[in-house]
N, C-alpha and C positions, 0 to 999 in steps of 0.2 A: 758178773752173774748175777745171780738174786737171790736174796736169802728171806725166810719165811721165820717170823715168831710171834710170839703176843704179849701183850700188857699184862702188868701182874693181875689185871679186871678181867681179862679173858680175852681181849680185843685183839683180831688179828691184825699184823703188823708184815708187810713184805718191807725189804731193803735192798734198792738198785744199786749195785757197785760200779760205778763207770769209772773212764780213766781218760785223762785229759793232760796233753804237757804245758798247758797254762798253767796246773799246780806244782808248787814247789817240788822238788824230788828230795825225799829224806837221805839222809846218810848211808850210805850200802855198807850194811854189815853182814859178817857171815853169820851163820845160826850160833857158831860157838860166841860170838863177839856180843849178841844178842843177850844169850845166856847169863855171861858176866855182866852186861847192863842192867838185867833183871835183879840179879842176886847181890847188886851192889847197894850202898844206900842210898845212892839217890838213882832210882830207875827212870825217872821223869828226865833224865838227860837226853835218855832218845826218844825223840817227837816226829810223830806222821802228819805232815800236813795232808790236811783234808779241808774240802767243801761240802758243809752239810745243806743241802737244800730244804725249802718248806714244805712241812706234808702237804699230801694232796690225796682225795677221799678218789679209791678207787673201787670196781667190781671183781671179783675173787672169780673163779672157775663156776662156781655155783650159782652166780649171781647175787651172794650176798656183800655188803659193804665192808670195806675195809679201809687202813690205811696205808700210804706208800710212803718210802723216805728216798730221796738219790743225794748219793753223796760221792763225791768224786776224787781220786788219788790220781798220783804222775803214772803216767803209762808203765813206765820201766817197775814201778814198786807193783803195780799189777800182776804182771808178768813175774816179778818174785813169789809171788803169794801164790802162784798157780805151781811152782816148783817147791815151797817149804810151805809145809804143815805148822811150824812154829810162826812164822811171819806171818800166817792167816790167821790163826787163833787169835797171836799177840793183837793185829788189827781189829779184828772184829769186836774183842772186848774192849778197845780202846772207842772204836766208833761207838758202840754200841752205851758206852760212859757220857760221851759227845751229845749223843742224843737226847738221852735223860736230860742231861744239864742242859741243854737247851732248851727242850719243851716240857722239861718237868715232867717228866714221865718215868714210867719203872719198866724195862724190858726183861723177860726169860731170857736164859741163856741156853735153853734147850733148843737153838736153832736148826731148821734144815736147809739145803740148796736144792731150789727147783731144778727138774734136770732137763725139761722140754722149753723152759723159758728163760732168757736171758733177762727180761725185765718184765715189771707189771705196771700197767698203765703208760701215761705217755709222759716222757721227758722234760723235763722243762729249763729252760736255759738258767743258768746261773752267773752272777758277777763272780768270780774270783778274784779275790783280794791277794796281790802279790806287792813284793817289796817295790815301794817307787824309785826309781833312778831322779835323783836329785839333778837333773840336767840345768837347771836354771842355777841350780847353786854352783856348779862346777862350771858353769861360763862366766857368773858372777865373780868368783874365785880366779879365774885365769886372768878376767879382764883385771883385776885389783894388781894383779903381777903384773902386767903388760910396761915396758918400759915406757917413758914420755915419748919418745919420738916415734911411737906407733898409737896416738889418741883417736885414730880413725875406725880401728877394730873394736876398741871399747864403745863408741859412738854406737857401731851398726848393731852390737849387742842389743844395748839399751832402747836403740830405736826399733830393735823386732820385736823386744819384751813389752814395750808401751803399746805396739800396734796390736800385739796379741790381747792384751789384756783390753783395750779399747774392742776391741768384737767381741770378748767374752760378755763385757756390760750390755753392749747394744742386744744381746740373743736375747728374745723374748721369754718370760717365766712361764714354767706350765701349771696348768690347773692341777691342785693338789688338796688331798684331805689328809688329815693326821687324826688317828685314832688311838684312846687308850684302852689296853684290856687288861684287869677289869675295868668296865665302863666307871663304877663306882669307886671312891676309896683312893690310895695311892697305885698308880699302876704299876703291874709287872712287866708288861713291854708298851711300845708305841708302833703302831703300824703305821705306815707312808705310803698311801696311794697316789701316785705321781702320772697322771695323765698325758700321753707323749705319743699323739696321735703320727704325728711324722717320721717317728723313728720304726726302720724293718728290724733292727737287729740289734741284742743288746751289747753286740762287740763296738758297736758305735756308742757306747756310754763311760764315762768314768764318772765312778761314785766313793766319796770318800765321807766316811761319819765319824766325827771326832767326839768330845765329852758332851757336849750339847750342840753339835752342829752338823748341818747334813749339807753338803755341797756336790751337787750335779751339774755337770757339763757333757758335752756330746762333740762328736767329730761335726765339724764345718759349722760349728755355734749355732745349731739348728735351736737347743735350750738352751737356759742357765738358771740354775735353781742354787739359793745360796739362805738358808734359814736357820736360825736358831731356837732351841727345843727348852720346853719348859723343865725338861730332867737333864740329871747326868746319866751317858749310858755306858755300856759296857760294851765299847765300839768293836772289840775284838770279835765279839760274839754274835755280831750284826748279820742280817744276811738279806739277799736281795732275788728278785726272780722279774723278768719280763714277759709278758704275756705275749705272743706276736700276734693274736689274734684279736683282742680288745686294746691291745697297744698301751696298757697299763704296766707301769713299774713299781713292786709290792716291795718295800721296803720293812722287815721286820727288825727293830732295836730294843733289847734287853735293857731297861734300867738298872740301875744300880738301887741295893735295898735302902730305904730310908734310914737315917742315921739315929 
């Protein structure tokens, strides 16, 4: 569904609430359980995983300019909001706070829902950060515990890992630019634009952003990018979008405030 609101300066904003199985599903609570959490000393103990995309400029039905955001939640949670006004209101409040914090804006809470439109603008692909499965770590742990009479299994794991690392290192580095916002002084954001002409979809990309490092790998080792950045980042708030037309991956990285 699509929600309409305005910023504190009167600018029109549309928020497309989308769903995907790739976003982690929040804990399944009843309305009564949610009320108990909200009335507790620590209401933040219940979290709703969501992916907040980059703002994109669109036109409303009158032809006027507006800004749209795409927010993705788990498919089952979207169904839950359809059945529970309490969960829907709680989510929308948390979602607005997330957009405000991420993009340094203020949104009014007198929102309305569009009846005849499920979304505004063109929905962009997002790289959803999920918990990585430590497959290599698990294999190493198993290998360390193998009895001495089975050395060939340990060697096989080592050979597979070394071959994989060699392929990654041989992959070409894509062209990229790093822009800081604002341009002068200490930045609030770093924006990386990575050109990936041989990539068709974001599903073939794996992106990891650490405190001061960006690591991009691709399926079939088409590209490999591993760079260190000049500022410490708020990695859990970073977002990325891949434009399938221009073949450019845009990564927005909030910078930790100067100490």
